[in-house]
N, C-alpha and C positions, 0 to 999 in steps of 0.2 A: 314312264317310270324313270326316275333319276338314277344315273350310274352310282354305284357304291363308292364312297369316298375313303381313301386310305393313302398313307404316305409311301412313297417309293424311295429307294436309296440307290445311287449310282456309285460304282467303285472302279477306280483305276489302279491296278496292282502293278507296282514297279519293283525293281530289285531292292531299293533302299527305302522307299516310301510308298504309302497307299493313300491316294486321294479319295475323298468322299464328298458326295453331293446329296442333297435331298430335294424332294418335291413338296409342293403344297398338297393338301388332302385331295384337291380336285385334279391333280395330275396335270397341271398346266405349265408350271414353271420350275426349272431346276436351279438351285442355288448352292454355292459352295458351303461346305461345313467345316472341314479340317483336313490336314494332312498328318498321318500317323507314321512314325517310324515302323518299318516293315515288321520288326521283331515284336512290336507291341500292338500291331494293328488288329489282329483277330479278336482279342478280348475287348478292345476299345470299340470296335465296330459292333460286337454283340451287345455291349452296353447301350450304344446309340440306337440300335434296332429296338431294344426294349424301351428306352426312353421315348422314342418317337412313335412306338407302336407300328413300325413299318411292316408291311405285308408282302412287299416285293423288293427283291434285290437284283439290280442289273449290274453285272460284272463285265468289264471289257474283255473281249476275246481277241487278243492281238495277233491276228493272222499275218502271214507274210503278204507282201503285195501280190504275189502269185495266187493267193487264196489258200495256200497250204498252211498247216499248223506247224509252228516251230517251237522252240524251247520256251518262249514267252507264254504260249498257251498252256504248257505244262505247269508253269509257275502260277498262272491264274487258277487252274484246277487244284493245285496243291493248296493254295490259299483258301479256296472254298471248302475243301475237305478239312482243313485245319479249323475253320470257323464252325463247320458242322459237328466236329468232334469235341468241341468245348462243352463243359457241363452246362446244361440249360439254365438260364436265369429264370427265376420264378415267374416274373411278369412278362417274359419274352413271348410275343405272339408267334404263331406259326407263320412262316414266310416262305415264299417261293423264290428260287434263284434262277435267273436267266442269263445266258451268255450272249452278248451282243457284239457284232463286228465293230472293231475300233481301229482298223488299220491306220488311219491318219489322225487320230485324236490328239496325240502329243504334238505332231507337226502343226495341226490347226490351232492347238492351244498356244504354242510359241508364237504363231502368227497373230493371234488375237491379242496377246499380251504386248507384242511389239507394236501393233496397230493402235493400241490404247496409249502408247507413249512410254511404256515401261521398258527400261534398259534390260538387255539380254541377261546380264549378270545377276539381275534381281528376280529372274524367273524361277530359279530352283525351288524356293520355299512354297510356291503356289502352283507350279505347273501341273502337278498331279491332281490338285483340286479342280483346276480349269478343265483338264482332260475328263475328270469324273462328271463335271457339269455337262460337257459336250456329249458324253456317252448317255447320260440320263436324259438330256433334252431330246436327243434323237429317238430314244425309246418312248418318251412321252408323246412326241409327235406321231410316231407310228401307232401307239395305242389309240390316240384320238382319231386318226385316219382310218384304222382298220377295226377298232373295237376289240382288240385282242392284245395280249402281251407280245412284246417284241423279242426277237432272238430265239435261242434254243433253250428249252428247259434243261437244267443241270441235274444229273443224278450220279450216284456212286458208280453205277454200272456202265456209264458212258464216259470214258476218260478223255475223249477228243470230240 
């Protein structure tokens, strides 16, 4: 039996911007989509979920290097809650939200951009997209290896 095909979206929540990546329907490859200003991100992401028919959302859970949750995790939770509280779009599918460890995604994204020859001062507009790609690709690789969603399911009742 073939696995069910559906699009997944990866999200990197920052203070000023939210980077977004998407997968193909087979869940093999993460590609960058866009970077949204933080204050506009939730409704724009909701529209993208509806447009793509995405059924799974992977949001980076930026733990401290020690593994503990800091204020950045609270910001990721606040963003997910903001997204969940929006008036549903008529065509929007049901989607699940999972938090995935992203301790080093931004550092790795900077390194990948530098290794590709891009100057550091030009990273800002795309760094969040690259981090979202890394978050999503890690989750996709986990899904293929384990046959299950990566990370921790998000719910209103579990703030951390």
